[in-house]
N, C-alpha and C positions, 0 to 999 in steps of 0.2 A: 339347852338341857344336856347334861353329860350322859354318856352311855350307861353309867352306873345308877342313874336316878330311875325311879319307877316311872314308867311311861303308861299312858292311858290310850284307849282307842282314839281319842281326840288328838293326842300327840302323833299317833300313827298316821292319821289322815294327812298330816303335813309331809309325810315321807312319800306319798303317792305322787307319781309323775302325771301332772295335769297338762293337757295340750296347751301350747302357747295361745294367749288370747288373740293374737293376730290371725291365727288359723281357724278360729271358731266362727260359727254363724252368729248373727245378732241374738237369736233366741238362746244360744248356749252362753253367751257373755252375760245376758240378763238373768240366767238361771231358770229359764222356762223349759229348756231342753238339756238332757244329759250331755256332758262334754265329750263322752266317748261314743254313745250309740244314738244320740238325738231323740231318745224317748221323751215324751212330754212329761214334765214333772209338776207335782203340786206339793203342798206342805207335808203331806203324809208320806210321799215317796222320795222326796229329795234329801240328799246329804250335802250339806254346805261345806265349802272349803275355805271359808273366810271371805274377805272382801279386798282382793288385790286391786291395784290401780292399773289402768292400761298405759300405753306409751305417752298419752296426753294427760295423765294424772286423773283420769275419770274413774270413779269407783265402779267396780264390776261385781257381779254376784254369781260366778260359775258354780254349778252344782252337778252332782252325779246321781244316777239311779242306784238303788240298793244293790242290784245284781252286778253292775259295773264296779262299784266300790269294793265289793267282795272279791271280784276277779282281779282288780288292780292290787289289792292287799295281798292276795295270793302270789301274784307275779313279783311284787316287791319282796315278799318273804323268800321266794325262790332265788331271787337275785342276792339277797342279803345273807341268808343262812350258810351257804357253802364256804363263804370267805370269813365267817365270824367264828372265832375260836370258841367263845362261850356257847354259841348255837350248836357247834359240832360236838362239844363235850357234854353239854347238858342244856337242851333247849329252854328249860325253865330258868336258866341262869342269865339269860340275855333279855334285858328290859325291852329292847326293840323287837325281838322275835315274839315275846309274850304279848306286846301291844298289837303287833300285826295280826297274830292269831285271834286276839280278842276282837279286833276290828272285823275280821272275817266272820267270827261267830255272830257278832252284832248285826251284820248285814247279809246273812244268808238268805 
């Protein structure tokens, strides 16, 4: 997706830095625990990141809790915005910044 295309909160989730699968507990790899804080997750509290495969090609289901996804979106925005000319000039002109802020609002 180009930087000029409209991005959604779902697109912004792909921008978050998720811990490497090899460093996670089995419950985190299965999606039963948040990948950042180890909070127990259920379908109402979990935010899915897709279904990456581990180093053996096995499908995994890492997920995060709403609070951690909000925090990670905030940290990603703090990392992105200072070096992004559109964000510096007009935050609403950067699709990435807009999507990250929407992600933060969605998971407050």
